[in-house]
VEXVO-348553 format. One record per atom (N, C-alpha, C): atom name; x, y, z. Coordinates in steps of 0.05 Angstrom, whole numbers. Layout:
> site/c1/c2/c3
> CA/X/Y/Z;
...
This chain:
> site/c1/c2/c3
> N/-955/-1118/560;
> CA/-922/-1113/566;
> C/-912/-1119/542;
> N/-889/-1097/527;
> CA/-884/-1110/503;
> C/-846/-1133/504;
> N/-840/-1145/483;
> CA/-829/-1164/486;
> C/-800/-1159/510;
> N/-790/-1141/499;
> CA/-763/-1129/507;
> C/-768/-1114/536;
> N/-789/-1109/547;
> CA/-795/-1102/572;
> C/-797/-1132/600;
> N/-819/-1148/578;
> CA/-820/-1176/587;
> C/-794/-1191/594;
> N/-770/-1200/568;
> CA/-740/-1198/579;
> C/-728/-1198/606;
> N/-733/-1167/601;
> CA/-718/-1154/626;
> C/-721/-1162/648;
> N/-745/-1168/645;
> CA/-762/-1169/678;
> C/-750/-1207/675;
> N/-753/-1212/663;
> CA/-749/-1250/662;
> C/-724/-1254/683;
> N/-728/-1272/700;
> CA/-701/-1291/719;
> C/-678/-1289/697;
> N/-688/-1306/672;
> CA/-669/-1308/654;
> C/-669/-1301/632;
> N/-666/-1273/635;
> CA/-658/-1252/615;
> C/-646/-1254/591;
> N/-626/-1262/599;
> CA/-594/-1271/573;
> C/-611/-1289/555;
> N/-633/-1307/562;
> CA/-649/-1333/538;
> C/-672/-1326/527;
> N/-672/-1294/520;
> CA/-706/-1289/526;
> C/-703/-1285/480;
> N/-681/-1299/471;
> CA/-686/-1305/440;
> C/-707/-1322/435;
> N/-715/-1349/454;
> CA/-732/-1363/451;
> C/-761/-1363/458;
> N/-768/-1338/464;
> CA/-792/-1334/492;
> C/-813/-1344/482;
> N/-826/-1341/456;
> CA/-855/-1348/454;
> C/-853/-1378/450;
> N/-844/-1392/425;
> CA/-856/-1417/424;
> C/-835/-1446/426;
> N/-814/-1438/448;
> CA/-793/-1467/455;
> C/-806/-1482/460;
> N/-799/-1505/466;
> CA/-809/-1531/473;
> C/-805/-1534/507;
> N/-828/-1515/525;
> CA/-820/-1517/552;
> C/-807/-1494/545;
> N/-811/-1466/533;
> CA/-795/-1439/532;
> C/-784/-1434/552;
> N/-768/-1420/547;
> CA/-748/-1405/579;
> C/-780/-1390/590;
> N/-792/-1375/578;
> CA/-815/-1361/592;
> C/-831/-1376/606;
> N/-840/-1399/589;
> CA/-859/-1418/614;
> C/-838/-1425/640;
> N/-810/-1440/637;
> CA/-798/-1449/655;
> C/-804/-1428/673;
> N/-799/-1402/669;
> CA/-785/-1381/687;
> C/-812/-1369/706;
> N/-839/-1383/685;
> CA/-873/-1376/704;
> C/-869/-1402/726;
> N/-870/-1415/712;
> CA/-870/-1443/728;
> C/-847/-1442/764;
> N/-833/-1428/753;
> CA/-804/-1419/774;
> C/-818/-1408/790;
> N/-835/-1378/780;
> CA/-841/-1359/801;
> C/-859/-1365/818;
> N/-888/-1391/796;
> CA/-901/-1399/817;
> C/-888/-1407/841;
> N/-871/-1428/835;
> CA/-850/-1455/863;
> C/-853/-1438/874;
> N/-837/-1405/867;
> CA/-817/-1392/892;
> C/-843/-1388/910;
> N/-866/-1387/906;
> CA/-891/-1367/936;
> C/-908/-1386/935;
> N/-907/-1414/930;
> CA/-929/-1439/934;
> C/-919/-1450/965;
> N/-940/-1464/971;
> CA/-930/-1481/992;
> C/-955/-1503/993;
> N/-940/-1519/1003;
> CA/-956/-1547/1012;
> C/-966/-1554/980;
> N/-996/-1566/977;
> CA/-1008/-1577/958;
> C/-1002/-1557/935;
> N/-1001/-1536/936;
> CA/-1002/-1523/911;
> C/-974/-1516/899;
> N/-956/-1528/909;
> CA/-924/-1534/901;
> C/-924/-1558/889;
> N/-943/-1579/893;
> CA/-947/-1604/877;
> C/-971/-1595/850;
> N/-980/-1577/856;
> CA/-997/-1571/830;
> C/-986/-1557/808;
> N/-956/-1548/821;
> CA/-943/-1527/798;
> C/-922/-1553/787;
> N/-915/-1566/800;
> CA/-901/-1587/784;
> C/-919/-1605/765;
> N/-944/-1612/776;
> CA/-967/-1628/762;
> C/-977/-1606/731;
> N/-965/-1579/741;
> CA/-983/-1566/711;
> C/-952/-1564/693;
> N/-930/-1570/708;
> CA/-904/-1564/691;
> C/-898/-1598/676;
> N/-906/-1615/684;
> CA/-907/-1642/670;
> C/-927/-1641/646;
> N/-953/-1641/653;
> CA/-973/-1644/640;
> C/-958/-1627/613;
> N/-952/-1602/619;
> CA/-948/-1574/591;
> C/-931/-1592/576;
> N/-905/-1603/595;
> CA/-890/-1610/576;
> C/-888/-1629/562;
> N/-903/-1647/571;
> CA/-915/-1683/555;
> C/-929/-1669/528;
> N/-955/-1653/540;
> CA/-973/-1645/518;
> C/-951/-1632/490;
> N/-937/-1617/500;
> CA/-923/-1598/483;
> C/-899/-1627/462;
> N/-888/-1638/481;
> CA/-879/-1659/467;
> C/-895/-1676/443;
> N/-915/-1681/457;
> CA/-937/-1697/433;
> C/-946/-1680/416;
> N/-950/-1654/416;
> CA/-954/-1632/395;
> C/-933/-1643/381;
> N/-910/-1640/385;
> CA/-890/-1643/369;
> C/-882/-1666/350;
> N/-891/-1686/358;
> CA/-880/-1716/357;
> C/-906/-1720/323;
> N/-933/-1710/339;
> CA/-952/-1706/322;
> C/-952/-1688/292;
> N/-940/-1670/297;
> CA/-940/-1647/271;
> C/-917/-1660/257;
> N/-889/-1665/265;
> CA/-869/-1684/249;
> C/-879/-1705/239;
> N/-889/-1726/247;
> CA/-896/-1744/239;
> C/-925/-1742/214;
> N/-936/-1723/205;
> CA/-953/-1710/194;
> C/-934/-1705/171;
> N/-917/-1678/180;
> CA/-911/-1654/157;
> C/-874/-1653/163;
> N/-863/-1665/146;
> CA/-831/-1658/152;
> C/-827/-1623/147;
> N/-843/-1614/131;
> CA/-848/-1578/129;
> C/-850/-1567/142;
> N/-878/-1582/164;
> CA/-892/-1554/182;
> C/-869/-1564/208;
> N/-859/-1580/213;
> CA/-833/-1596/231;
> C/-811/-1573/229;
> N/-810/-1570/205;
> CA/-787/-1555/201;
> C/-787/-1522/207;
> N/-815/-1518/201;
> CA/-820/-1493/201;
> C/-828/-1485/219;
> N/-839/-1506/249;
> CA/-846/-1495/271;
> C/-827/-1503/293;
> N/-809/-1527/289;
> CA/-802/-1529/312;
> C/-766/-1527/308;
> N/-762/-1528/283;
> CA/-736/-1517/269;
> C/-718/-1509/288;
> N/-724/-1488/299;
> CA/-701/-1471/314;
> C/-702/-1486/352;
> N/-712/-1528/352;
> CA/-706/-1536/376;
> C/-674/-1547/377;
> N/-671/-1547/349;
> CA/-642/-1558/343;
> C/-624/-1539/341;
> N/-628/-1510/329;
> CA/-614/-1494/326;
> C/-605/-1479/352;
> N/-623/-1477/377;
> CA/-619/-1469/402;
> C/-624/-1488/423;
> N/-608/-1510/423;
> CA/-615/-1525/439;
> C/-593/-1507/463;
> N/-572/-1508/461;
> CA/-556/-1494/481;
> C/-573/-1477/500;
> N/-588/-1460/482;
> CA/-599/-1445/505;
> C/-616/-1459/520;
> N/-638/-1472/514;
> CA/-655/-1494/526;
> C/-634/-1503/552;
> N/-614/-1524/549;
> CA/-587/-1527/560;
> C/-580/-1511/583;
> N/-579/-1482/573;
> CA/-565/-1468/597;
> C/-581/-1458/622;
> N/-607/-1460/608;
> CA/-626/-1444/626;
> C/-638/-1476/650;
> N/-638/-1492/637;
> CA/-636/-1514/654;
> C/-612/-1512/673;
> N/-587/-1514/664;
> CA/-567/-1511/683;
> C/-574/-1488/714;
> N/-583/-1462/701;
> CA/-582/-1444/718;
> C/-596/-1451/735;
> N/-634/-1467/725;
> CA/-651/-1459/748;
> C/-639/-1496/768;
> N/-620/-1511/758;
> CA/-606/-1527/776;
> C/-589/-1525/803;
> N/-584/-1499/798;
> CA/-553/-1481/807;
> C/-580/-1447/827;
> N/-604/-1457/825;
> CA/-630/-1437/840;
> C/-629/-1437/864;
> N/-612/-1433/889;
> CA/-620/-1441/915;
> C/-655/-1425/922;
> N/-664/-1411/912;
> CA/-687/-1392/912;
> C/-721/-1416/904;
> N/-704/-1440/899;
> CA/-718/-1457/879;
> C/-731/-1481/896;
> N/-761/-1489/902;
> CA/-759/-1517/931;
> C/-738/-1543/905;
> N/-734/-1560/928;
> CA/-722/-1591/917;
> C/-738/-1603/904;
> N/-768/-1601/905;
> CA/-787/-1616/889;
> C/-789/-1605/856;
> N/-784/-1578/859;
> CA/-784/-1566/830;
> C/-760/-1572/815;
> N/-741/-1577/831;
> CA/-709/-1579/804;
> C/-707/-1609/806;
> N/-720/-1622/823;
> CA/-718/-1655/817;
> C/-729/-1655/795;
> N/-748/-1643/780;
> CA/-771/-1649/752;
> C/-748/-1646/738;
> N/-728/-1622/735;
> CA/-705/-1612/713;
> C/-695/-1639/698;
> N/-694/-1654/714;
> CA/-679/-1676/693;
> C/-698/-1682/678;
> N/-716/-1692/679;
> CA/-738/-1707/664;
> C/-752/-1687/646;
> N/-755/-1661/646;
> CA/-758/-1636/631;
> C/-736/-1634/610;
> N/-698/-1650/613;
> CA/-676/-1640/600;
> C/-690/-1671/583;
> N/-694/-1682/595;
> CA/-698/-1710/579;
> C/-714/-1701/555;
> N/-745/-1690/566;
> CA/-761/-1698/546;
> C/-746/-1678/521;
> N/-736/-1654/534;
> CA/-727/-1628/511;
> C/-707/-1639/488;
> N/-688/-1666/498;
> CA/-668/-1687/484;
> C/-688/-1692/457;
> N/-709/-1713/473;
> CA/-721/-1723/453;
> C/-737/-1706/429;
> N/-741/-1684/439;
> CA/-763/-1669/420;
> C/-746/-1661/403;
> N/-713/-1644/408;
> CA/-700/-1646/395;
> C/-691/-1663/366;
> N/-682/-1687/375;
> CA/-687/-1708/368;
> C/-700/-1716/340;
> N/-727/-1710/350;
> CA/-751/-1711/330;
> C/-753/-1704/308;
> N/-744/-1673/310;
> CA/-743/-1651/290;
> C/-722/-1659/270;
> N/-693/-1655/291;
> CA/-677/-1676/267;
> C/-676/-1692/251;
> N/-698/-1715/262;
> CA/-696/-1748/247;
> C/-716/-1728/216;
> N/-743/-1706/223;
> CA/-761/-1698/205;
> C/-740/-1678/186;
> N/-718/-1663/195;
> CA/-704/-1648/180;
> C/-684/-1663/158;
> N/-674/-1684/162;
> CA/-662/-1713/132;
> C/-680/-1715/127;
> N/-700/-1727/132;
> CA/-724/-1734/114;
> C/-735/-1717/94;
> N/-731/-1691/99;
> CA/-733/-1665/72;
> C/-716/-1673/60;
> N/-694/-1675/74;
> CA/-680/-1671/52;
> C/-673/-1700/38;
> N/-680/-1711/38;
> CA/-675/-1736/22;
> C/-698/-1743/6;
> N/-716/-1728/13;
> CA/-743/-1719/0;
> C/-735/-1701/-31;
> N/-717/-1682/-22;
> CA/-705/-1666/-52;
> C/-690/-1672/-67;
> N/-673/-1703/-59;
> CA/-652/-1705/-78;
> C/-665/-1733/-83;
> N/-697/-1735/-82;
> CA/-710/-1745/-101;
> C/-718/-1780/-93;
> N/-717/-1779/-85;
> CA/-725/-1804/-62;
> C/-759/-1806/-51;
> N/-772/-1821/-59;
> CA/-802/-1824/-42;
> C/-801/-1818/-11;
> N/-827/-1804/-7;
> CA/-833/-1796/25;
> C/-820/-1828/36;
> N/-838/-1840/32;
> CA/-833/-1868/55;
> C/-806/-1875/50;
> N/-799/-1876/37;
> CA/-758/-1879/22;
> C/-746/-1861/50;
> N/-745/-1835/37;
> CA/-729/-1818/52;
> C/-735/-1818/82;
> N/-761/-1825/90;
> CA/-779/-1825/122;
> C/-750/-1849/131;
> N/-749/-1871/122;
> CA/-731/-1897/131;
> C/-703/-1893/129;
> N/-692/-1875/115;
> CA/-669/-1868/111;
> C/-661/-1858/129;
> N/-681/-1834/146;
> CA/-672/-1808/163;
> C/-668/-1831/192;
> N/-686/-1857/191;
> CA/-695/-1865/218;
> C/-662/-1883/214;
> N/-655/-1894/197;
> CA/-629/-1908/201;
> C/-605/-1890/189;
> N/-607/-1863/191;
> CA/-578/-1843/179;
> C/-560/-1852/194;
> N/-550/-1864/224;
> CA/-533/-1860/237;
> C/-508/-1896/221;
> N/-528/-1908/213;
> CA/-524/-1937/206;
> C/-507/-1930/174;
> N/-529/-1915/159;
> CA/-520/-1911/126;
> C/-496/-1886/136;
> N/-487/-1874/150;
> CA/-471/-1846/144;
> C/-443/-1859/163;
> N/-452/-1870/181;
> CA/-424/-1890/212;
> C/-420/-1862/218;
> N/-436/-1839/218;
> CA/-438/-1818/234;
> C/-414/-1793/219;
> N/-414/-1794/188;
> CA/-392/-1778/179;
> C/-418/-1756/160;
> N/-398/-1729/172;
> CA/-420/-1714/142;
> C/-444/-1702/155;
> N/-454/-1704/188;
> CA/-472/-1698/194;
> C/-468/-1684/222;
> N/-478/-1665/233;
> CA/-475/-1654/256;
> C/-497/-1662/267;
> N/-522/-1670/251;
> CA/-540/-1677/286;
> C/-550/-1714/285;
> N/-537/-1714/273;
> CA/-529/-1747/279;
> C/-502/-1763/297;
> N/-506/-1771/319;
> CA/-482/-1780/329;
> C/-478/-1813/314;
> N/-494/-1827/312;
> CA/-489/-1858/308;
> C/-476/-1871/325;
> N/-487/-1890/320;
> CA/-485/-1913/345;
> C/-467/-1935/337;
> N/-449/-1926/327;
> CA/-432/-1947/325;
> C/-391/-1947/347;
> N/-377/-1955/345;
> CA/-357/-1958/366;
> C/-340/-1934/350;
> N/-331/-1930/329;
> CA/-308/-1921/326;
> C/-319/-1892/313;
> N/-337/-1881/311;
> CA/-347/-1853/314;
> C/-359/-1829/340;
> N/-365/-1847/358;
> CA/-377/-1839/388;
> C/-351/-1824/403;
> N/-357/-1803/408;
> CA/-339/-1794/437;
> C/-360/-1788/463;
> N/-334/-1788/482;
> CA/-359/-1776/510;
> C/-362/-1754/513;
> N/-380/-1738/520;
> CA/-395/-1714/524;
> C/-378/-1715/553;
> N/-350/-1701/549;
> CA/-347/-1698/573;
> C/-360/-1681/597;
> N/-366/-1658/593;
> CA/-386/-1633/606;
> C/-410/-1656/618;
> N/-419/-1666/606;
> CA/-447/-1682/615;
> C/-431/-1708/628;
> N/-416/-1723/620;
> CA/-410/-1743/639;
> C/-396/-1732/664;
> N/-384/-1709/670;
> CA/-369/-1704/692;
> C/-390/-1696/718;
> N/-415/-1696/707;
> CA/-440/-1697/727;
> C/-440/-1720/741;
> N/-427/-1747/736;
> CA/-425/-1773/746;
> C/-408/-1780/750;
> N/-386/-1760/759;
> CA/-351/-1766/770;
> C/-351/-1740/791;
> N/-356/-1760/809;
> CA/-347/-1744/834;
> C/-325/-1728/827;
> N/-311/-1708/846;
> CA/-297/-1697/835;
> C/-289/-1670/815;
> N/-307/-1672/797;
> CA/-301/-1654/780;
> C/-323/-1631/788;
> N/-315/-1612/776;
> CA/-338/-1583/781;
> C/-366/-1585/771;
> N/-361/-1607/747;
> CA/-402/-1604/745;
> C/-411/-1629/764;
> N/-398/-1646/772;
> CA/-412/-1659/794;
> C/-419/-1643/820;
> N/-399/-1627/831;
> CA/-401/-1603/852;
> C/-428/-1601/846;
> N/-429/-1585/821;
> CA/-455/-1558/810;
> C/-478/-1581/826;
> N/-483/-1603/808;
> CA/-513/-1614/810;
> C/-504/-1623/831;
> N/-484/-1639/868;
> CA/-494/-1642/886;
> C/-498/-1608/904;
> N/-492/-1589/898;
> CA/-503/-1570/903;
> C/-528/-1561/904;
> N/-535/-1565/883;
> CA/-564/-1562/876;
> C/-584/-1586/882;
> N/-569/-1597/903;
> CA/-587/-1622/910;
> C/-599/-1645/897;
> N/-583/-1651/875;
> CA/-591/-1663/861;
> C/-575/-1691/862;
> N/-587/-1713/871;
> CA/-576/-1745/872;
> C/-565/-1758/842;
> N/-536/-1758/835;
> CA/-528/-1762/806;
> C/-514/-1792/814;
> N/-528/-1804/786;
> CA/-514/-1831/801;
> C/-481/-1830/788;
> N/-464/-1848/806;
> CA/-440/-1854/792;
> C/-434/-1871/786;
> N/-403/-1864/774;
> CA/-402/-1890/741;
> C/-370/-1889/759;
> N/-364/-1906/762;
> CA/-335/-1922/777;
> C/-317/-1933/758;
> N/-324/-1939/730;
> CA/-305/-1937/710;
> C/-298/-1921/689;
> N/-277/-1918/679;
> CA/-274/-1904/658;
> C/-300/-1906/629;
> N/-310/-1884/629;
> CA/-328/-1880/609;
> C/-326/-1883/579;
> N/-293/-1882/570;
> CA/-289/-1891/549;
> C/-294/-1924/549;
> N/-279/-1937/568;
> CA/-280/-1975/559;
> C/-312/-1974/562;
> N/-329/-1960/571;
> CA/-353/-1969/555;
> C/-366/-1969/537;
> N/-358/-1954/519;
> CA/-361/-1956/490;
> C/-366/-1976/478;
> N/-350/-1990/481;
> CA/-340/-2019/461;
> C/-375/-2031/452;
> N/-398/-2027/482;
> CA/-413/-2045/468;
> C/-439/-2015/454;
> N/-430/-1989/448;
> CA/-454/-1980/444;
> C/-468/-1987/416;
> N/-489/-1988/418;
> CA/-509/-1991/395;
> C/-520/-2024/404;
> N/-510/-2037/422;
> CA/-516/-2060/422;
> C/-543/-2072/448;
> N/-549/-2041/457;
> CA/-568/-2046/478;
> C/-592/-2051/465;
> N/-619/-2033/480;
> CA/-640/-2045/479;
> C/-656/-2003/478;
> N/-660/-1996/459;
> CA/-668/-1965/448;
> C/-692/-1964/470;
> N/-687/-1943/487;
> CA/-715/-1924/501;
> C/-726/-1911/481;
> N/-751/-1903/481;
> CA/-771/-1883/469;
> C/-765/-1892/439;
> N/-775/-1877/425;
> CA/-779/-1879/400;
> C/-758/-1866/383;
> N/-739/-1851/390;
> CA/-719/-1840/375;
> C/-702/-1860/365;
> N/-691/-1861/339;
> CA/-677/-1885/338;
> C/-648/-1884/351;
> N/-636/-1899/355;
> CA/-608/-1901/371;
> C/-586/-1888/356;
> N/-572/-1872/370;
> CA/-554/-1852/352;
> C/-553/-1829/340;
> N/-576/-1817/332;
> CA/-593/-1790/332;
> C/-592/-1773/359;
> N/-592/-1754/362;
> CA/-594/-1731/384;
> C/-627/-1739/398;
> N/-621/-1736/430;
> CA/-644/-1745/441;
> C/-648/-1778/448;
> N/-627/-1787/435;
> CA/-640/-1820/436;
> C/-621/-1841/455;
> N/-632/-1851/470;
> CA/-631/-1870/496;
> C/-635/-1900/491;
> N/-603/-1914/499;
> CA/-597/-1933/497;
> C/-594/-1954/523;
> N/-607/-1962/540;
> CA/-605/-1985/554;
> C/-583/-2003/556;
> N/-564/-2017/572;
> CA/-542/-2036/567;
> C/-536/-2045/583;
> N/-531/-2074/588;
> CA/-511/-2086/614;
> C/-495/-2089/601;
> N/-476/-2081/626;
> CA/-450/-2088/615;
> C/-434/-2115/625;
> N/-454/-2129/643;
> CA/-439/-2152/647;
> C/-422/-2144/679;
> N/-423/-2120/690;
> CA/-402/-2112/712;
> C/-404/-2097/726;
> N/-397/-2088/743;
> CA/-403/-2065/761;
> C/-396/-2042/741;
> N/-413/-2020/732;
> CA/-403/-2000/723;
> C/-396/-1977/743;
> N/-419/-1982/762;
> CA/-419/-1955/784;
> C/-436/-1960/804;
> N/-449/-1935/809;
> CA/-473/-1937/833;
> C/-505/-1925/824;
> N/-521/-1935/819;
> CA/-548/-1924/816;
> C/-557/-1907/846;
> N/-558/-1885/845;
> CA/-571/-1873/860;
> C/-606/-1863/858;
> N/-618/-1867/872;
> CA/-645/-1870/874;
> C/-656/-1835/877;
> N/-664/-1817/864;
> CA/-663/-1800/857;
> C/-675/-1778/887;
> N/-700/-1797/888;
> CA/-715/-1787/915;
> C/-705/-1797/936;
> N/-694/-1816/949;
> CA/-680/-1830/971;
> C/-652/-1823/976;
> N/-635/-1826/952;
> CA/-608/-1815/958;
> C/-588/-1841/950;
> N/-617/-1874/959;
> CA/-603/-1899/963;
> C/-581/-1906/932;
> N/-554/-1915/941;
> CA/-538/-1917/930;
> C/-538/-1945/922;
> N/-538/-1965/900;
> CA/-535/-1982/888;
> C/-517/-1998/878;
> N/-495/-2015/876;
> CA/-474/-2021/861;
> C/-499/-2031/831;
> N/-492/-2025/796;
> CA/-504/-2028/784;
> C/-492/-2050/754;
> N/-497/-2061/746;
> CA/-479/-2061/718;
> C/-503/-2055/687;
> N/-522/-2043/695;
> CA/-538/-2030/679;
> C/-520/-2001/669;
> N/-529/-1985/649;
> CA/-518/-1962/638;
> C/-546/-1952/625;
> N/-551/-1921/622;
> CA/-562/-1919/597;
> C/-547/-1898/581;
> N/-539/-1905/557;
> CA/-526/-1879/545;
> C/-544/-1864/527;
> N/-542/-1840/530;
> CA/-551/-1816/523;
> C/-536/-1803/501;
> N/-555/-1791/477;
> CA/-542/-1781/456;
> C/-555/-1760/450;
> N/-523/-1741/448;
> CA/-528/-1713/431;
> C/-512/-1706/412;
> N/-518/-1681/399;
> CA/-503/-1670/384;
> C/-465/-1674/389;
> N/-458/-1668/417;
> CA/-439/-1671/428;
> C/-426/-1700/432;
> N/-438/-1712/430;
> CA/-424/-1748/438;
> C/-443/-1754/456;
> N/-434/-1777/464;
> CA/-451/-1787/487;
> C/-445/-1783/513;
> N/-473/-1789/539;
> CA/-455/-1799/562;
> C/-462/-1814/572;
> N/-455/-1830/598;
> CA/-466/-1859/607;
> C/-478/-1861/631;
> N/-495/-1861/641;
> CA/-505/-1855/669;
> C/-508/-1888/682;
> N/-501/-1889/697;
> CA/-508/-1920/717;
> C/-545/-1924/716;
> N/-553/-1935/706;
> CA/-587/-1949/710;
> C/-587/-1962/743;
> N/-617/-1959/744;
> CA/-629/-1984/763;
> C/-621/-2012/758;
> N/-613/-2021/766;
> CA/-609/-2059/766;
> C/-635/-2071/763;
């Protein structure tokens, strides 16, 4: 079947611009979704297991290629940065799809996080190559790319948010998913997603940006990075995604993206 016909049959046909190679591409997600719609019992758990394994494997491939060669990283995975919005829309569509099992949709947030991490890895390597072209040796260029948020203070780059109070803004669309009464929160709730709830103004939490503990391998401040902060006072309720149990918490996870940050109350 040719690409055009495959796209016309895909559940998310509008997103077929990234079919073949995307990090858990639209086609891959659609294939897993089609399997999930038809599965029962143990076979459903196998669908999710296969999706998790594929996602993690591709993430490791991206890290391996990008750590070895910035050139190959950009050539093979550069579209991850350019086409992030496509990936984002696909996840949102699936979260609202009532034909998908709740167990399947429960994994989408993890897939989204892994996708952000992959995007951040590619963006960092893009800056490494740019510094090399300016005459810096490879090691120096790599170090500069890792510390780019501090070097630039978030100015002059679309790919780096910058982990400083003065240049970080709230990504309201993402933040609203954790604020009851907003349309984004309602959509998530209708999709069966148990979102932790923030009970203070997110803007007031920006004062501690950059002071927390880095989560994962991506430097704080770059797209896809995460930072855990103990704010010293209750900022909202952590809600267990599996049980729905709500617990007041002083901890928050700051999620960085090209559009700003959003803060999610975390497990105490």
